[in-house]
Residue frames relative to the residue before (quaternion, step in Angstrom):
aa qw qx qy qz dx dy dz
M 1.0000 0.0000 0.0000 0.0000 0.00 0.00 0.00
Q 0.4760 -0.7106 0.4449 0.2656 3.56 -0.79 1.04
T 0.6942 -0.4869 0.3203 0.4225 3.59 -1.25 0.37
Q 0.7783 0.1106 -0.0533 0.6158 3.59 0.88 -0.96
F 0.0656 0.8024 -0.5899 0.0627 3.58 -0.86 0.89
N 0.5816 -0.6103 0.4320 0.3204 3.53 -1.31 0.46
M 0.0095 -0.7968 0.6037 -0.0257 3.56 -0.96 0.92
V 0.2074 -0.7377 0.6297 0.1272 3.51 -1.36 0.36
A 0.1359 -0.7557 0.6350 0.0848 3.55 -1.00 0.88
K 0.2640 -0.7622 0.5738 0.1420 3.55 -0.76 1.07
T 0.0264 0.7898 -0.6119 0.0327 3.56 -1.12 0.70
L 0.5940 -0.5583 0.4414 0.3750 3.57 -1.33 -0.25
T 0.6539 -0.5104 0.3881 0.4017 3.56 -1.24 0.50
G 0.7970 0.2845 -0.2369 0.4771 3.55 -0.88 1.03
L 0.7031 0.4586 -0.2715 0.4708 3.59 1.21 -0.34
E 0.3785 0.7664 -0.4634 0.2338 3.62 1.27 -0.03
P 0.6829 0.4750 -0.3265 0.4487 3.69 0.79 -0.80
I 0.6137 0.5447 -0.3429 0.4573 3.58 1.10 -0.71
L 0.6785 0.4823 -0.2883 0.4732 3.57 0.88 -0.94
A 0.6114 0.5511 -0.3513 0.4462 3.60 0.99 -0.75
D 0.6616 0.4953 -0.3045 0.4736 3.58 0.96 -0.86
E 0.6207 0.5385 -0.3437 0.4546 3.59 1.00 -0.77
L 0.6805 0.4953 -0.2936 0.4532 3.57 0.90 -0.91
R 0.6273 0.5339 -0.3417 0.4525 3.60 1.01 -0.75
V 0.6326 0.5345 -0.3331 0.4509 3.58 0.98 -0.82
L 0.6944 0.4793 -0.2656 0.4664 3.58 1.09 -0.72
G 0.6140 -0.5887 0.3369 0.4037 3.59 1.27 0.01
A 0.3809 0.7243 -0.4934 0.2948 3.60 1.20 0.29
A 0.2753 -0.7586 0.5729 0.1434 3.57 -1.13 0.70
D 0.8367 0.1971 -0.1503 0.4883 3.54 -1.35 0.39
V 0.1761 0.8155 -0.5275 0.1601 3.57 0.94 0.92
R 0.0540 0.8123 -0.5732 0.0931 3.57 -0.74 1.10
P 0.2107 -0.7978 0.5524 0.1184 3.61 -0.33 1.21
L 0.0546 -0.7679 0.6381 0.0146 3.55 -1.04 0.90
N 0.7429 -0.3761 0.2791 0.4784 3.60 -1.16 -0.47
R 0.8543 -0.0918 -0.0200 0.5112 3.57 -0.43 1.33
I 0.7268 0.2965 -0.2517 0.5662 3.58 1.23 0.33
V 0.1722 -0.7323 0.6425 0.1459 3.52 -1.36 0.31
L 0.2563 -0.7557 0.5864 0.1393 3.57 -0.74 1.07
F 0.1451 0.7898 -0.5875 0.0998 3.59 -1.04 0.73
K 0.2931 -0.7213 0.5929 0.2055 3.53 -1.35 0.18
G 0.1856 0.7808 -0.5851 0.1167 3.52 -1.20 0.52
D 0.5124 -0.6138 0.4897 0.3476 3.54 -1.32 0.01
R 0.7692 -0.3699 0.2436 0.4606 3.55 -1.30 -0.13
R 0.6074 0.5460 -0.3588 0.4519 3.60 1.06 -0.65
V 0.6477 0.5045 -0.3171 0.4748 3.59 0.97 -0.86
L 0.6162 0.5492 -0.3391 0.4513 3.59 1.03 -0.80
Y 0.6910 0.4634 -0.2855 0.4757 3.58 0.81 -0.99
A 0.6808 0.5025 -0.2939 0.4445 3.58 0.89 -0.94
A 0.6213 0.5486 -0.3492 0.4371 3.60 1.01 -0.75
N 0.6626 0.4839 -0.2993 0.4871 3.58 0.97 -0.82
F 0.7176 0.4811 -0.2542 0.4347 3.57 0.93 -0.90
H 0.8006 0.3529 -0.1414 0.4631 3.59 0.94 -0.92
C 0.6388 0.5724 -0.3659 0.3611 3.62 0.91 -0.75
R 0.2995 -0.7825 0.5276 0.1403 3.55 -0.67 1.13
T 0.7645 0.3675 -0.1867 0.4956 3.60 1.14 -0.56
A 0.5191 0.6073 -0.4357 0.4145 3.62 1.19 0.39
I 0.3184 -0.7253 0.5787 0.1940 3.54 -1.11 0.75
R 0.7839 -0.0818 0.0692 0.6116 3.59 1.03 -0.82
I 0.2225 -0.7195 0.6383 0.1593 3.53 -1.27 0.52
L 0.0830 -0.8113 0.5787 -0.0084 3.56 -0.70 1.15
V 0.2281 -0.7517 0.6044 0.1327 3.56 -1.13 0.73
R 0.3838 -0.7533 0.4879 0.2170 3.57 -0.67 1.10
V 0.2365 -0.7759 0.5761 0.1005 3.55 -0.92 1.04
K 0.7943 -0.1460 0.1561 0.5687 3.57 0.84 -0.98
K 0.0922 -0.7653 0.6354 0.0449 3.54 -1.20 0.71
F 0.1478 0.8030 -0.5584 0.1466 3.60 -0.76 0.98
N 0.4905 -0.6176 0.5272 0.3162 3.54 -1.33 0.38
V 0.2376 -0.7709 0.5795 0.1161 3.56 -1.04 0.84
T 0.2053 -0.7925 0.5631 0.1125 3.58 -0.81 1.00
D 0.7875 -0.1135 0.0891 0.5991 3.59 1.04 -0.76
E 0.7602 -0.3938 0.2590 0.4471 3.57 -1.30 0.02
K 0.6645 0.5017 -0.3112 0.4582 3.59 0.88 -0.91
H 0.6395 0.5251 -0.3312 0.4534 3.57 0.98 -0.82
L 0.6264 0.5254 -0.3358 0.4677 3.61 0.97 -0.80
Y 0.6524 0.5232 -0.3001 0.4589 3.59 0.88 -0.99
D 0.6972 0.4859 -0.2790 0.4472 3.58 0.81 -1.03
E 0.6658 0.5050 -0.3177 0.4481 3.61 0.92 -0.84
V 0.6387 0.5014 -0.3326 0.4797 3.60 0.98 -0.73
K 0.6744 0.5177 -0.2883 0.4405 3.55 0.97 -0.88
R 0.5995 0.5796 -0.3593 0.4190 3.61 1.18 -0.46
V 0.5661 0.5616 -0.3935 0.4576 3.63 1.20 -0.31
D 0.3818 -0.6998 0.5486 0.2521 3.61 -0.96 0.82
W 0.1658 -0.8427 0.5068 0.0746 3.57 0.04 1.28
S 0.5274 0.6329 -0.4162 0.3847 3.59 1.22 -0.22
T 0.5986 0.5520 -0.3687 0.4483 3.61 1.23 -0.31
H 0.7359 0.4029 -0.2121 0.5011 3.58 1.26 -0.37
L 0.8187 0.1534 -0.0133 0.5533 3.58 1.10 -0.65
D 0.4137 -0.6796 0.5446 0.2654 3.58 -1.09 0.70
K 0.6457 -0.5674 0.3557 0.3669 3.54 -1.17 0.62
D 0.7456 0.3405 -0.2083 0.5337 3.58 1.12 -0.59
G 0.4238 0.7122 -0.4577 0.3219 3.59 1.23 0.45
T 0.4173 -0.6788 0.5379 0.2753 3.54 -1.32 -0.15
L 0.0715 -0.7987 0.5968 0.0297 3.56 -1.13 0.63
A 0.1005 -0.7449 0.6531 0.0921 3.50 -1.41 0.27
I 0.1770 -0.7774 0.5965 0.0916 3.57 -1.10 0.70
D 0.1566 -0.7717 0.6124 0.0700 3.56 -0.84 1.06
P 0.1416 -0.8347 0.5282 0.0659 3.63 -0.35 1.17
V 0.0357 -0.7444 0.6653 0.0445 3.54 -1.24 0.62
V 0.0034 0.8097 -0.5836 0.0622 3.60 -0.57 1.20
T 0.0798 0.7880 -0.6042 0.0870 3.57 -0.78 1.06
N 0.8680 0.0823 -0.0670 0.4852 3.57 -1.18 0.71
S 0.5206 0.6534 -0.3876 0.3897 3.56 1.07 0.72
T 0.5540 -0.5733 0.4799 0.3661 3.52 -1.29 0.39
F 0.6061 0.4698 -0.3502 0.5378 3.58 1.28 -0.26
T 0.1445 -0.8552 0.4960 0.0420 3.55 -0.21 1.28
H 0.7182 0.4054 -0.2445 0.5099 3.60 1.17 -0.39
S 0.3468 -0.7778 0.4880 0.1915 3.57 -0.34 1.26
Q 0.6559 0.5152 -0.3303 0.4420 3.60 0.98 -0.75
Y 0.6111 0.5328 -0.3569 0.4640 3.58 1.12 -0.54
V 0.6139 0.5301 -0.3363 0.4784 3.58 1.06 -0.73
A 0.6533 0.5080 -0.3108 0.4675 3.58 0.93 -0.87
Q 0.6440 0.5252 -0.3234 0.4526 3.57 0.99 -0.80
L 0.6423 0.5153 -0.3255 0.4648 3.61 0.96 -0.82
A 0.6669 0.4971 -0.3023 0.4657 3.57 0.92 -0.89
K 0.6428 0.5202 -0.3170 0.4644 3.58 0.97 -0.84
D 0.6491 0.5186 -0.3233 0.4530 3.59 0.93 -0.87
A 0.6434 0.5231 -0.3332 0.4488 3.60 0.96 -0.82
I 0.6743 0.4970 -0.3034 0.4542 3.59 0.95 -0.84
V 0.7188 0.4370 -0.2776 0.4640 3.60 0.73 -0.96
D 0.6058 0.5427 -0.3647 0.4534 3.60 1.09 -0.61
Q 0.6136 0.5478 -0.3503 0.4481 3.59 1.02 -0.75
F 0.6808 0.4739 -0.2947 0.4744 3.58 0.89 -0.89
R 0.6496 0.5245 -0.3284 0.4417 3.59 0.94 -0.85
E 0.6793 0.4929 -0.2912 0.4591 3.58 0.93 -0.87
N 0.7363 0.4319 -0.2371 0.4639 3.60 1.01 -0.79
T 0.8223 0.2291 -0.0861 0.5137 3.58 1.02 -0.75
G 0.4572 -0.6746 0.4637 0.3476 3.59 1.14 -0.43
V 0.7079 0.3626 -0.2277 0.5617 3.56 1.33 -0.10
R 0.1793 -0.8025 0.5620 0.0895 3.60 -0.98 0.76
P 0.5060 -0.6168 0.4958 0.3432 3.60 -1.09 0.62
S 0.3474 -0.7236 0.5521 0.2254 3.54 -1.25 0.38
V 0.4958 -0.6496 0.4911 0.3017 3.55 -1.27 0.33
D 0.0464 0.7583 -0.6487 0.0452 3.56 -0.99 0.92
L 0.2548 -0.8209 0.4945 0.1293 3.57 -0.20 1.27
N 0.7074 0.4891 -0.2622 0.4377 3.59 1.10 -0.59
D 0.8281 0.0114 0.0432 0.5589 3.60 0.85 -0.92
P 0.0903 0.8437 -0.5241 0.0732 3.61 0.61 1.09
D 0.5567 -0.5667 0.4845 0.3664 3.54 -1.31 0.36
L 0.7905 0.0985 -0.0337 0.6035 3.57 1.11 -0.71
R 0.0827 -0.7774 0.6225 0.0346 3.55 -0.76 1.06
L 0.1493 -0.7898 0.5930 0.0486 3.56 -0.86 1.06
N 0.2109 -0.7065 0.6538 0.1700 3.52 -1.29 0.53
F 0.1005 -0.7811 0.6157 0.0279 3.57 -0.84 1.04
H 0.0469 -0.8118 0.5815 -0.0245 3.57 -0.39 1.26
M 0.0077 0.7831 -0.6218 0.0053 3.56 -0.98 0.85
N 0.0560 0.7795 -0.6173 0.0905 3.53 -0.70 1.16
R 0.8309 -0.0732 -0.0094 0.5515 3.58 -0.63 1.19
N 0.6680 -0.5387 0.2711 0.4359 3.57 1.00 0.98
I 0.5241 0.5324 -0.4656 0.4743 3.58 1.14 0.59
A 0.1636 -0.8178 0.5497 0.0477 3.54 -0.51 1.23
T 0.0391 -0.7717 0.6345 0.0183 3.54 -1.12 0.77
I 0.1979 -0.7718 0.5983 0.0850 3.55 -0.88 1.03
Y 0.0562 -0.7999 0.5975 0.0000 3.58 -0.88 1.00
L 0.3528 -0.6377 0.6291 0.2703 3.51 -1.31 0.47
D 0.3191 -0.7363 0.5665 0.1874 3.56 -0.92 0.93
A 0.2274 -0.8261 0.5057 0.1006 3.56 -0.30 1.29
S 0.6637 0.5559 -0.2973 0.4026 3.57 1.20 -0.45
G 0.3183 -0.7132 0.5600 0.2764 3.59 0.89 -0.83
D 0.7965 -0.0035 0.0577 0.6019 3.57 -0.47 -1.15
S 0.6408 -0.5248 0.3951 0.3973 3.55 -1.17 0.57
L 0.5166 -0.6841 0.4284 0.2857 3.57 -0.94 0.90
H 0.5366 0.6001 -0.4342 0.4043 3.61 1.20 -0.17
K 0.6097 0.5357 -0.3457 0.4710 3.59 1.25 -0.36
R 0.1468 -0.8396 0.5188 0.0653 3.53 0.36 1.29
G 0.5108 -0.6400 0.4309 0.3791 3.55 0.91 -0.95
Y 0.6449 0.5294 -0.3365 0.4365 3.60 1.19 -0.33
R 0.6971 0.4661 -0.2799 0.4674 3.59 1.09 -0.57
T 0.0458 -0.8332 0.5509 -0.0148 3.56 0.06 1.31
V 0.7669 0.1500 -0.1158 0.6132 3.57 1.25 -0.36
T 0.1345 -0.7882 0.5970 0.0645 3.56 -1.18 0.62
N 0.4868 -0.5762 0.5290 0.3888 3.51 -1.33 0.06
I 0.7115 -0.5105 0.2748 0.3971 3.61 -1.22 0.09
A 0.7844 0.2352 -0.1465 0.5549 3.62 1.19 -0.19
P 0.0868 0.8586 -0.5020 0.0567 3.59 0.63 1.07
V 0.3409 -0.6289 0.6432 0.2729 3.49 -1.39 0.34
N 0.3952 -0.7382 0.4727 0.2747 3.61 -0.71 0.93
E 0.7147 -0.5183 0.2857 0.3727 3.52 -1.27 0.53
V 0.6362 0.5297 -0.3289 0.4544 3.59 1.04 -0.76
L 0.6653 0.4855 -0.3060 0.4775 3.58 0.90 -0.87
A 0.6486 0.5201 -0.3220 0.4529 3.59 0.94 -0.84
A 0.6726 0.4898 -0.3003 0.4665 3.58 0.89 -0.91
G 0.6501 0.5149 -0.3157 0.4610 3.58 1.02 -0.75
I 0.6415 0.5212 -0.3235 0.4606 3.57 0.96 -0.83
I 0.6379 0.5292 -0.3323 0.4503 3.58 0.93 -0.87
Q 0.6920 0.4548 -0.2899 0.4798 3.58 0.94 -0.82
L 0.6049 0.5451 -0.3567 0.4580 3.61 1.12 -0.54
T 0.6144 0.5662 -0.3536 0.4206 3.60 1.11 -0.56
G 0.3658 -0.7250 0.5030 0.2960 3.58 1.12 -0.60
W 0.2205 0.7968 -0.5303 0.1878 3.60 1.18 0.43
D 0.4151 -0.7688 0.4436 0.1995 3.57 -0.80 1.09
R 0.3709 -0.7491 0.4681 0.2867 3.63 1.30 -0.14
K 0.6354 0.4954 -0.3376 0.4867 3.58 1.21 0.54
S 0.7262 0.3616 -0.1982 0.5502 3.57 1.32 -0.20
P 0.7026 -0.4863 0.3016 0.4229 3.62 -1.20 0.36
F 0.1532 -0.7488 0.6400 0.0792 3.52 -1.25 0.67
V 0.0392 -0.8237 0.5629 -0.0552 3.57 -0.74 1.12
D 0.0415 -0.7316 0.6781 0.0579 3.53 -1.25 0.68
G 0.2385 -0.8308 0.4924 0.1024 3.57 -0.37 1.27
M 0.7373 0.2127 -0.1910 0.6121 3.59 1.30 0.02
C 0.0041 -0.9181 0.3962 0.0033 3.49 0.86 1.12
G 0.2896 -0.7736 0.5295 0.1933 3.62 1.14 -0.24
S 0.8255 -0.1800 0.1518 0.5130 3.59 -0.83 -0.99
G 0.6068 -0.6375 0.3241 0.3469 3.60 1.25 0.24
T 0.3434 0.7913 -0.4699 0.1871 3.58 1.22 0.14
F 0.6546 0.5214 -0.3265 0.4394 3.61 0.90 -0.86
V 0.7225 0.4387 -0.2780 0.4563 3.59 0.75 -0.95
I 0.6181 0.5280 -0.3491 0.4662 3.58 1.11 -0.59
E 0.6718 0.4787 -0.3026 0.4775 3.59 0.89 -0.89
A 0.6189 0.5300 -0.3485 0.4632 3.62 1.06 -0.67
A 0.6658 0.5036 -0.3020 0.4603 3.57 0.96 -0.84
L 0.6230 0.5275 -0.3359 0.4698 3.59 1.02 -0.78
L 0.6657 0.5040 -0.2952 0.4644 3.56 0.97 -0.89
A 0.6732 0.5063 -0.2948 0.4512 3.58 0.90 -0.94
R 0.7508 0.3713 -0.2028 0.5073 3.57 1.00 -0.79
N 0.4178 -0.7417 0.4381 0.2890 3.58 1.32 0.18
I 0.3313 0.7174 -0.5268 0.3131 3.56 0.98 0.91
A 0.3909 -0.7380 0.5005 0.2281 3.58 -0.63 1.12
P 0.5256 -0.6562 0.4348 0.3226 3.61 -0.93 0.80
G 0.6111 0.5756 -0.3463 0.4188 3.58 1.18 -0.49
M 0.4702 0.6915 -0.4387 0.3291 3.59 1.22 -0.20
F 0.7326 0.4430 -0.2323 0.4616 3.59 1.09 -0.65
R 0.5465 0.6394 -0.3941 0.3705 3.58 1.25 -0.22
K 0.4225 -0.6905 0.5247 0.2633 3.55 -1.05 0.76
Q 0.8044 -0.1068 0.1043 0.5750 3.60 1.01 -0.77
F 0.2550 -0.7126 0.6297 0.1752 3.52 -1.27 0.59
G 0.6598 -0.5241 0.3619 0.3987 3.56 -1.20 0.45
F 0.6657 0.5391 -0.3170 0.4070 3.61 0.93 -0.89
E 0.5659 0.6093 -0.3890 0.3965 3.60 1.19 -0.38
R 0.7028 0.4224 -0.2700 0.5046 3.61 1.22 -0.28
W 0.4556 0.6759 -0.4579 0.3550 3.57 1.26 0.18
K 0.6044 -0.5954 0.3981 0.3488 3.56 -1.16 0.58
D 0.7427 0.3778 -0.2236 0.5056 3.59 1.12 -0.61
F 0.2732 0.7894 -0.5111 0.2026 3.60 1.20 0.41
D 0.2153 -0.7707 0.5936 0.0857 3.56 -0.87 1.11
S 0.2377 -0.8214 0.5021 0.1289 3.57 0.00 1.29
A 0.6343 0.5302 -0.3456 0.4439 3.62 1.03 -0.69
L 0.6496 0.4991 -0.3183 0.4771 3.60 0.99 -0.79
Y 0.6475 0.5068 -0.3252 0.4670 3.59 0.94 -0.81
R 0.6189 0.5389 -0.3411 0.4585 3.59 1.03 -0.73
Q 0.6174 0.5385 -0.3391 0.4624 3.59 1.05 -0.72
V 0.6449 0.5160 -0.3128 0.4691 3.58 0.96 -0.91
F 0.6577 0.5149 -0.2957 0.4636 3.57 0.96 -0.92
D 0.6932 0.4863 -0.2855 0.4489 3.59 0.81 -1.00
E 0.6355 0.5250 -0.3262 0.4627 3.59 1.00 -0.79
A 0.6433 0.5125 -0.3182 0.4714 3.57 1.01 -0.80
E 0.6537 0.5228 -0.3085 0.4518 3.56 0.96 -0.86
R 0.6691 0.4989 -0.2952 0.4649 3.57 0.98 -0.83
G 0.6827 0.5087 -0.2870 0.4391 3.59 1.11 -0.56
E 0.4891 0.6823 -0.4297 0.3326 3.58 1.23 -0.08
I 0.3373 -0.7082 0.5896 0.1926 3.55 -1.20 0.73
R 0.4569 -0.7455 0.4185 0.2458 3.57 -0.69 1.08
S 0.8063 -0.0499 0.0648 0.5858 3.61 1.01 -0.74
V 0.2570 -0.7446 0.5919 0.1710 3.57 -1.29 0.32
P 0.4386 -0.7416 0.4548 0.2256 3.62 -1.03 0.80
F 0.6610 0.4398 -0.3137 0.5209 3.60 1.15 0.52
E 0.5462 -0.6506 0.4337 0.3004 3.55 -1.27 0.39
I 0.1019 -0.7192 0.6832 0.0744 3.52 -1.26 0.71
V 0.0177 0.8456 -0.5223 0.1088 3.55 -0.35 1.30
G 0.0607 -0.7655 0.6395 0.0370 3.53 -1.02 0.89
S 0.0080 -0.7997 0.6003 0.0077 3.56 -1.06 0.67
D 0.0232 0.7682 -0.6393 0.0231 3.53 -1.25 0.55
K 0.4854 -0.7041 0.4396 0.2746 3.55 -1.03 0.73
D 0.6563 0.5166 -0.3109 0.4536 3.60 1.22 -0.39
P 0.4353 -0.7305 0.4547 0.2649 3.65 -0.55 1.09
N 0.6499 0.5139 -0.3308 0.4518 3.61 0.97 -0.75
T 0.6407 0.5096 -0.3183 0.4781 3.57 1.02 -0.79
V 0.6207 0.5415 -0.3343 0.4580 3.58 1.02 -0.76
Q 0.6420 0.5180 -0.3223 0.4644 3.59 0.99 -0.78
V 0.6180 0.5312 -0.3347 0.4731 3.57 1.05 -0.77
A 0.6742 0.4985 -0.2986 0.4559 3.59 0.85 -0.99
M 0.6590 0.5124 -0.3139 0.4523 3.60 0.94 -0.86
Q 0.6394 0.5163 -0.3293 0.4649 3.59 1.03 -0.75
N 0.6589 0.5029 -0.3101 0.4656 3.60 0.97 -0.81
V 0.6126 0.5318 -0.3371 0.4777 3.57 1.07 -0.74
K 0.6525 0.5057 -0.3037 0.4758 3.58 0.98 -0.86
N 0.6344 0.5342 -0.3348 0.4472 3.60 0.96 -0.81
A 0.7022 0.4515 -0.2527 0.4892 3.55 1.09 -0.74
G 0.4410 -0.7164 0.4396 0.3147 3.60 1.29 -0.07
L 0.5160 0.6758 -0.3779 0.3663 3.57 1.18 0.58
E 0.2506 0.8092 -0.5038 0.1689 3.60 1.17 0.43
D 0.6928 0.4656 -0.2763 0.4764 3.60 1.09 -0.66
T 0.6975 0.4679 -0.2572 0.4779 3.59 1.27 -0.22
V 0.7843 0.2732 -0.1194 0.5441 3.58 1.00 -0.86
R 0.1479 -0.7681 0.6173 0.0846 3.56 -0.98 0.91
I 0.1452 -0.7798 0.6063 0.0574 3.57 -0.89 1.01
E 0.0941 -0.8100 0.5788 0.0106 3.57 -0.82 1.05
C 0.3464 -0.6978 0.5830 0.2307 3.56 -1.18 0.61
K 0.3590 0.7073 -0.5168 0.3222 3.56 0.04 1.37
A 0.4617 -0.6198 0.5521 0.3130 3.52 -1.18 0.60
F 0.6460 -0.5492 0.3537 0.3949 3.57 -1.12 0.62
E 0.6781 0.5035 -0.3013 0.4425 3.58 0.97 -0.82
D 0.6890 0.4477 -0.2825 0.4950 3.62 1.24 -0.21
T 0.4784 0.6908 -0.4427 0.3130 3.62 1.18 0.00
N 0.1681 -0.7487 0.6342 0.0949 3.55 -1.25 0.63
P 0.1367 -0.8553 0.4943 0.0732 3.60 0.28 1.24
P 0.5615 -0.5581 0.4678 0.3930 3.58 -1.20 0.38
R 0.6249 -0.5960 0.3602 0.3530 3.55 -1.12 0.61
G 0.8913 0.0443 -0.0284 0.4503 3.54 -1.09 0.88
G 0.4403 0.6880 -0.4852 0.3120 3.61 -0.15 1.22
T 0.5616 -0.5602 0.4764 0.3793 3.52 -1.22 -0.65
L 0.1492 -0.7690 0.6183 0.0637 3.55 -0.94 0.97
V 0.0082 0.7626 -0.6468 0.0048 3.57 -0.98 0.89
M 0.0663 0.8059 -0.5834 0.0761 3.60 -0.79 1.01
N 0.1704 -0.7258 0.6565 0.1148 3.50 -1.32 0.57
P 0.1328 -0.8280 0.5394 0.0763 3.62 0.25 1.22
P 0.5722 -0.5687 0.4453 0.3883 3.61 -1.18 0.45
Y 0.0415 -0.7901 0.6108 0.0301 3.53 -1.11 0.70
G 0.7540 -0.5108 0.2118 0.3545 3.48 -1.20 0.76
E 0.6427 0.5403 -0.3481 0.4169 3.64 0.99 -0.69
R 0.7574 0.3654 -0.2032 0.5016 3.59 1.12 -0.57
I 0.7989 0.0816 0.0064 0.5959 3.58 0.90 -0.94
A 0.4267 -0.6995 0.5085 0.2648 3.57 -0.88 0.92
V 0.0321 0.7890 -0.6100 0.0651 3.57 -0.42 1.22
Q 0.3527 -0.7540 0.5163 0.2016 3.54 -0.60 1.15
Q 0.8585 0.1058 -0.0926 0.4932 3.48 -1.23 0.68
M 0.0678 -0.8546 0.5149 -0.0001 3.54 0.62 1.22
D 0.5715 0.5827 -0.3819 0.4336 3.59 1.09 -0.60
E 0.7038 0.4706 -0.2680 0.4598 3.56 0.76 -1.07
F 0.6206 0.5618 -0.3328 0.4341 3.55 1.05 -0.80
H 0.7063 0.4456 -0.2673 0.4808 3.58 0.88 -0.91
R 0.6125 0.5252 -0.3609 0.4677 3.59 1.08 -0.62
M 0.6067 0.5500 -0.3481 0.4564 3.57 1.08 -0.70
I 0.6230 0.5320 -0.3426 0.4599 3.59 0.95 -0.82
G 0.6746 0.4954 -0.2998 0.4578 3.59 0.84 -0.92
T 0.6517 0.5175 -0.3177 0.4544 3.57 0.94 -0.85
V 0.6684 0.4923 -0.3011 0.4693 3.60 0.90 -0.90
L 0.6158 0.5397 -0.3526 0.4530 3.59 0.97 -0.77
K 0.7039 0.4695 -0.2761 0.4559 3.60 0.82 -0.97
E 0.7325 0.4490 -0.2454 0.4491 3.56 0.97 -0.82
R 0.8248 0.2623 -0.0992 0.4911 3.60 0.95 -0.83
Y 0.7613 0.3697 -0.1951 0.4957 3.62 1.16 -0.41
A 0.1935 0.7908 -0.5497 0.1872 3.57 1.05 0.73
G 0.7747 0.2949 -0.2502 0.5003 3.56 -0.90 0.99
Y 0.5784 0.5875 -0.3631 0.4342 3.59 1.31 -0.05
K 0.2926 -0.6210 0.6748 0.2709 3.48 -1.44 0.25
A 0.0944 -0.8202 0.5642 0.0037 3.57 -0.52 1.22
F 0.0922 -0.7854 0.6119 0.0171 3.57 -0.94 0.96
I 0.0800 -0.7971 0.5985 -0.0105 3.54 -0.71 1.16
L 0.1924 -0.7498 0.6233 0.1107 3.57 -0.77 1.08
S 0.0934 0.8292 -0.5405 0.1075 3.58 -0.51 1.11
G 0.2435 -0.7390 0.6102 0.1488 3.50 -1.13 0.79
S 0.5624 0.5765 -0.3808 0.4543 3.55 1.33 0.04
L 0.0633 -0.8542 0.5151 0.0317 3.55 0.54 1.14
D 0.6382 0.5243 -0.3299 0.4571 3.59 1.17 -0.47
F 0.7469 0.4095 -0.2098 0.4800 3.56 1.18 -0.52
V 0.5476 0.6724 -0.4001 0.2965 3.58 1.11 -0.58
D 0.5944 0.5705 -0.3710 0.4285 3.62 1.13 -0.49
R 0.5663 0.6073 -0.3866 0.4013 3.61 1.20 -0.37
I 0.4767 0.6681 -0.4517 0.3498 3.61 1.19 -0.23
G 0.3693 -0.7969 0.4254 0.2182 3.58 1.17 -0.47
L 0.6269 0.4584 -0.3540 0.5211 3.58 1.25 0.34
R 0.4593 -0.6728 0.5014 0.2916 3.54 -1.09 0.69
P 0.3675 -0.7506 0.4986 0.2302 3.63 -0.61 1.06
H 0.4173 -0.6970 0.5331 0.2362 3.52 -1.07 0.83
R 0.7847 0.0141 0.0118 0.6196 3.57 1.18 -0.71
R 0.1164 -0.7365 0.6577 0.1065 3.54 -1.33 0.47
I 0.0547 -0.8066 0.5885 -0.0110 3.59 -0.61 1.13
R 0.3387 -0.7551 0.5298 0.1856 3.58 -0.74 1.08
L 0.0799 0.7787 -0.6138 0.1022 3.54 -0.83 1.11
F 0.2861 -0.7234 0.5883 0.2207 3.55 -1.31 0.06
N 0.1642 -0.7328 0.6525 0.1017 3.55 -1.02 0.91
G 0.7581 -0.1284 0.0307 0.6387 3.55 0.11 1.31
P 0.7960 -0.2478 0.1871 0.5196 3.63 -0.81 -0.94
I 0.5870 0.6149 -0.3557 0.3882 3.59 1.26 -0.25
E 0.3405 -0.7229 0.5638 0.2091 3.57 -0.76 1.04
C 0.0569 -0.8109 0.5818 -0.0264 3.56 -0.83 1.06
R 0.2350 -0.7057 0.6300 0.2232 3.49 -1.41 -0.01
L 0.2601 -0.7052 0.6367 0.1724 3.51 -1.10 0.83
M 0.1302 -0.8199 0.5571 0.0220 3.56 -0.36 1.29
E 0.1823 -0.7719 0.6006 0.1004 3.58 -0.87 0.97
Y 0.0368 -0.7772 0.6282 -0.0019 3.55 -0.93 1.00
Q 0.2085 -0.7434 0.6218 0.1315 3.54 -0.94 0.90
V 0.1909 -0.8252 0.5270 0.0703 3.54 -0.14 1.35
R 0.2083 -0.8154 0.5331 0.0869 3.54 -0.37 1.26
R 0.5237 -0.6085 0.4958 0.3312 3.50 -1.24 0.56
R 0.4740 -0.6875 0.4774 0.2734 3.53 -0.97 0.88
K 0.3721 -0.7151 0.5474 0.2248 3.55 -1.01 0.83
R 0.4472 -0.6787 0.5066 0.2875 3.53 -0.95 0.83
R 0.4121 -0.6940 0.5326 0.2547 3.53 -1.03 0.84
S 0.3985 -0.6986 0.5386 0.2510 3.54 -1.01 0.84
R 0.5214 -0.6347 0.4648 0.3306 3.58 -1.09 0.64
């Protein structure tokens, strides 16, 4: 692999600028955010660091080849021209994830089959032995993208999606994934010096990601393995340097509160277990309280993902959202409050004028991240 090479970081809609900034901090060059991806260049250290440190990346891909496709035979031949022995052993395993858009090739699985045939045929002709396919745990995972008959082959450096940090072994029934949670926290502009609160914390993802950010703990600390660790050119000494530098940069404690609360005792147990898995018991406090009963620390940032009708049946959605607004005004004066909601028809019932509306997606559900600056009430003069 050359000193500098082309890479792609996948992310979620609305988080591209955040991810671009993360990559620049890590030393990436030619960083260019596009729709749900960020293009960049870097060396092997940047590759390892991007997987280990980026909180808003879903996958990091390394480009192998880009070419125009005229027909099926041409696709097969172009894939076969790559020397796959530099990436995979003859008795190894591989998987191909295809994405086909705006192409005369309408079946993505057929494209993947052609590419797979070209690779295994090359090994069979050269060695008499062919790699096998393992869709769940391959030695080499490839991404094959085709847009308007322009094909691009990528090595998947991440393996499992990077949102799978490793600390969240159990979830509630409507979780926000770790990448989205980390991105939302950074979109809030939280200063990491004041309290952070989630009044409907569910499985605890927001407060855990806030604590990791505040203590400068890299999300890769919890991963058992990245895809690049099984590559033939894996540099274990360089990766160890990246790991050790991240460990030395951690902050042992923070002088402010990070608090999550939820009214359901079972959900609270889930959140507490996830906090323990992340080793953050001394940083994050989880309480069993309904939002209307919370007593937040003075002056901070609130982030919540309240239940909404498409995911959880909540009776009387009007009253529910009015309650949120009332509690914000009565108990969270001086806070910057951020509400992620897929209930676009109901969110106006909160009764506060939003300072910002940011379009995001929680899975397939279009949402808005609403920012409210909750002002302290002025006393009326007699």
